[in-house]
N, C-alpha and C positions, 0 to 999 in steps of 0.2 A: 522603259528600261528600268531594271532594278539592279543595283550594285550592292554586294555584301562584302564587307572587309573581313578577310579570313586571317591575315597575318599583318601585324603592324607593331610598331615599337611599344604601343600602349594598349592595355586590354579594356579600357573603359570601365564600366560599372556593373557588368554582368558576371555573376559568379560562374566559375568553371572555364573561363576563357584565359588564354595565356598571351601576354605581350612579350615580344622578342624582336630584336633588331632585324628588320627585313620587311618585305612587302608581298602581298598577294591579295587579289580581289576576285570575286565571281561576278561576271556580268551576264544578266539574263535579258534577252531582247529577241523579238520576233520568233519566240518559241525555241530559241537556242541558248545554250549555256557555254560561256567561254571563260576559262580560268586564265587570269593574267598573272604570270609569275608564280613562284611557289615558296617564297620566303627562304629562310636560312636553314631551318631544321625540319626534316620530314615529320618527326614525332610531334612537334608543335603544330605544324600545318594540319595533320590528320586529326589531332585532338580537337582543334578548333573547328574543323569541318564537321566532326561528329557532334560536337556541342551545338552547332548551328543548324544541324539537320541537313548537311550537304554530303552526298555520297560521291566518291570518285567515279563511280560507274555512270553517273548522270551527266558528266561533263562531255560536251561535244567536241571541243578543241582547246588546245593550250596555246597561249600567245606569250612569248618571252620578250620582254622589253629590251634586255641587253644581257651580256654574259658575265655578270658579277655574282659572287657566291650568295649574297643576301637576297637575290632574286631567283636563284636556280638551285639552291641547296636542298630543296624539298622534292626535286623532280624524281629522283630514284624511288623514294618512299611512296610518292603519289602513284607512279607507274606500277609498283609492286602491289599496292593496295587495290588498284583498278583491275589488274589482271588481264587486260585486253589492250589492243592497239589504240593509238590516238594520234591525230594529226597535230603536229607542233609547228607553229609559224614563228619565224624569227629571221634575223639578219645573218648572212654567211659568216660574219666575224665573231659570232658568239663563242666559238671554241678556241680563240686565241689564248695563249698563255699570258696571264696577267699577274702582276706583282705590285705590292706596295713596298717602298724602301724605308719608311719611317713608321713607328719607332724602331722597327727592325724589318729585315726582309721577310715577306710572307706572301703566300699565294692568295689572290683575291678573285680568281676566275671561277668558271664552272668546275666543281670538284669531281666531275665524272667525264669519261670520254664519250664521244659520239657513239662509238660501237657498243659501249656498255648500255647506254640508254636505248639504242635501237634494238638490242637483244631483249629488252623489257617491253617493247611495243611502241616506242616513239617513232613516228613517221615524220621526219623532218622536211619542211618546206622552207628553204632558206633563200631569201631574195632581198636585195637592197632596194627594190622597186615597190611602189605602192601596190596593194593587192586587196581586193574585196574577197575574203576567203569564205565568208558566210553572208547571207543576206543582211545588210545593215552593219556588218563588221568589217572595217577597213584598216589594214596595216598602213601606217604612215609612210613606210619605206624610210630610206636614209633621209635625214632632215637637213635641209639647207641652213647654213649658219651665217646669217647676215649681221648678227650682233654677238655679244659675248656668250661663251659657253661655260660649262662647269665640268670639264673633263678632269679626271683624276687618274693616278696610278701610272704604271709603266708596262710596256710590252717587252717580251724577251724575243729578240730577233738576231740571228747569227751570233749568239753569245753576248750581245750587247743590250743594255736597257735603253729604250727610247720612250719618250712621253707618249702615253696612250691617248689618242684623240676620242676614244670611245665612239667610233663611227657607227657601231652597231646599235646605238641607242635609238629606239623607235617608240612610237606611241600608238595606242589603239584608238581609232576614231569610230564612234558609234553614231550612225545616222538616225536622228530622232524625227526626221521629216522636215520640220521648220527650223532645225538647228542640229548641232552635234554635241556629243559629250566627248571629251578627250582625256584618256587615261594615260598618265605617264608612270614610269617606274621610278627613276631617280632624276630625270630632267637634265642629264649630262649634256644634252645638246643645247641647253639654255632655254628657260621657260618661255622667253619671248619668241625665240626661233621656232619652238614647238607650236605655239599658238598661231603664229603667222603662217607656218607651213600647213597646219590643219585647215585654216580658213581658205588658203589658196587652193588646196587640194579638194576640199569638200564644197567650196563655194557657198558655204552656209555659216552663220554666226555660231559662236561657241556658247552653249547654254551653261556648261559646267566644265571646269578644268580640275581634274581629280588626280591625286597621287603625290609622289615626292617631287619637290621643286628644286632640290639641292641648293638652297640659299643659305644654309648654315655657314656662318662666318662671313657672309657677304657684307660689303660696306653699304652705308646708308644710301649713297649715290646710286648703287646698283638696285637696291630695293625700290627707291623712288622711281627709277626708270622703268622697272618691271611693272609697278602699279600704273604708271602713266600710259605705257604702251598697251597693257592688257585692257585698260579702260577704253582707250582709243579704238581697239579692235571690237569692242562691244561685248567682251566676256561678261556673262551675267553673274556667275557664282564660282567661288574657289573652295575646293575641299583639299586642304593641305595636310600632309603627313610625312612619315618616314624621315627623309633627309632634309626637310624644309628648315628645321631649326625652331626652337621654342621662341626665342626673341624675335626671329624673323617672321614667324607666324603671327606673333603679336602685332608686328608692324603692318602686315597685310590686313589683319582684322581691324586695326584702327584706321587704315588709310584707303583700303580698296572699297569698302562699303558693304560687301557681303562675303564673309569667309567663315568656314567652319573647319575644325580639325578632325582628323581621322583616328579611329581606334578600332580594335578588333570587335566585331559584332555590329558596327555601325551599318545602317542600311540607307542607301540613297535611291530615291525614285524620281525619275524625270519623264 
């Protein structure tokens, strides 16, 4: 498996790449290429793809981890640049209207309608159940939450704001044969829940946990528990980025044993 970071908060050290709040990676495995999320801005995504030698036409499928703007804002530009249809795998809840109330009321969901994206060639496959949609590529389905989660924001339902459980938060599980790689978007389901769910589903150990872990602002007790439980599961490597938090990443780096940060242009091979 080869993973290339296309959209991240930081651009690393290669000239010509742009860092921007959001997340998107390209996963290549078993002769197939899956784009995971599309970041916040289509212009940034397409510029980084071009700089890294990735063409929209070569992507076999799009996997959307959840319906927040910083993971879906580049979908329209990607579809327009591709110019042909593509299968999109996600949870049925990705198109819910989502808002943040602080510091002011603002929209934080997908900035496009389903019909708009379908008119550009998006062929949505929406399911809360686990699904192997390409050989070796498994959608986690809705993740069971046995421990704390990191849900944020609110849903608008019947004219009222209710706390958003972000039930549509899913992970991509890549079967490596003797183990799996797990790619998260933001980890709203809780990084411990995601890892345990992946192990139960795949019945294989996690060689690498990659993506946003949504630990920014987490208390040290939570970080300590995350490290202990991930170690107990046998997770070998952590690649943390996006919403993990700088200080929180430093804690993982110091206490987990093997952790690296993500940046645009970073390549991971497993």
